[in-house]
ROLO-975852 format. One line per field, with one value per residue (C-alpha): x, y, z; chain; residue number from 0. Coordinates in steps of 0.2 Angstrom, whole numbers, plus 5000, padded with zeros to 4 digits. Layout:
X	X; ... $
Y	Y; ... $
Z	Z; ... $
chain	A; ... $
resi	NUM; ... $
***
This chain:
X	4919; 4917; 4925; 4919; 4928; 4937; 4934; 4951; 4946; 4929; 4938; 4934; 4947; 4949; 4959; 4970; 4982; 4983; 5000; 5006; 5020; 5022; 5041; 5030; 5018; 5029; 5039; 5021; 5016; 5034; 5032; 5016; 5022; 5038; 5023; 5014; 5000; 4989; 4989; 4990; 4991; 4979; 4980; 4997; 4997; 4986; 5000; 5011; 5003; 4994; 5004; 4997; 4986; 4970; 4968; 4983; 4988; 4978; 4986; 4971; 4971; 4957; 4946; 4951; 4970; 4966; 4970; 4984; 4990; 4988; 4998; 5013; 5013; 5008; 5024; 5040; 5052; 5066; 5075; 5094; 5103; 5093; 5099; 5113; 5123; 5127; 5144 $
Y	4944; 4962; 4973; 4988; 5005; 5011; 5029; 5039; 5057; 5057; 5052; 5034; 5023; 5008; 4991; 4994; 4979; 4964; 4957; 4943; 4945; 4960; 4967; 4969; 4980; 4990; 4994; 4997; 5009; 5019; 5023; 5030; 5037; 5046; 5052; 5058; 5050; 5047; 5029; 5014; 4995; 4986; 4969; 4971; 4967; 4954; 4947; 4948; 4939; 4925; 4924; 4932; 4917; 4928; 4937; 4944; 4964; 4976; 4993; 5005; 5024; 5039; 5038; 5054; 5045; 5030; 5033; 5040; 5028; 5011; 5022; 5024; 5004; 5000; 5010; 4997; 5014; 5017; 5001; 4997; 5005; 5021; 5024; 5036; 5034; 5048; 5052 $
Z	4998; 4998; 5005; 5019; 5017; 5035; 5036; 5041; 5047; 5038; 5019; 5016; 5015; 5002; 4997; 4983; 4989; 4999; 5004; 5009; 5015; 5027; 5018; 5002; 5012; 5021; 5002; 4995; 5008; 5008; 4989; 4990; 5008; 4999; 4984; 4999; 4997; 5013; 5019; 5030; 5030; 5039; 5048; 5053; 5070; 5066; 5054; 5064; 5079; 5068; 5053; 5037; 5034; 5039; 5027; 5022; 5023; 5018; 5009; 5010; 5004; 5003; 4987; 4983; 4977; 4972; 4955; 4959; 4971; 4959; 4944; 4956; 4959; 4945; 4937; 4936; 4937; 4927; 4918; 4927; 4915; 4918; 4935; 4940; 4954; 4964; 4969 $
chain	A; A; A; A; A; A; A; A; A; A; A; A; A; A; A; A; A; A; A; A; A; A; A; A; A; A; A; A; A; A; A; A; A; A; A; A; A; A; A; A; A; A; A; A; A; A; A; A; A; A; A; A; A; A; A; A; A; A; A; A; A; A; A; A; A; A; A; A; A; A; A; A; A; A; A; A; A; A; A; A; A; A; A; A; A; A; A $
resi	0; 1; 2; 3; 4; 5; 6; 7; 8; 9; 10; 11; 12; 13; 14; 15; 16; 17; 18; 19; 20; 21; 22; 23; 24; 25; 26; 27; 28; 29; 30; 31; 32; 33; 34; 35; 36; 37; 38; 39; 40; 41; 42; 43; 44; 45; 46; 47; 48; 49; 50; 51; 52; 53; 54; 55; 56; 57; 58; 59; 60; 61; 62; 63; 64; 65; 66; 67; 68; 69; 70; 71; 72; 73; 74; 75; 76; 77; 78; 79; 80; 81; 82; 83; 84; 85; 86 $
***
């Protein structure tokens, strides 16, 4: 089934990820928000009401930021040993 992008403030929005787990969706959204990428979760209220069995939660970004958003979500981050604690 082809997805129809939604419009937000005049920009075309595209779905870059679909989640069954609301926590995973929120974590991905948080990563993009912290990088300054405008995004939102479509269907999160339906998931709360009816469970995530419908279509899942869709993470959407503007078409112009799609490549950056995908790169951020595909980046695993530093290895565990490379992270230093701030005292």
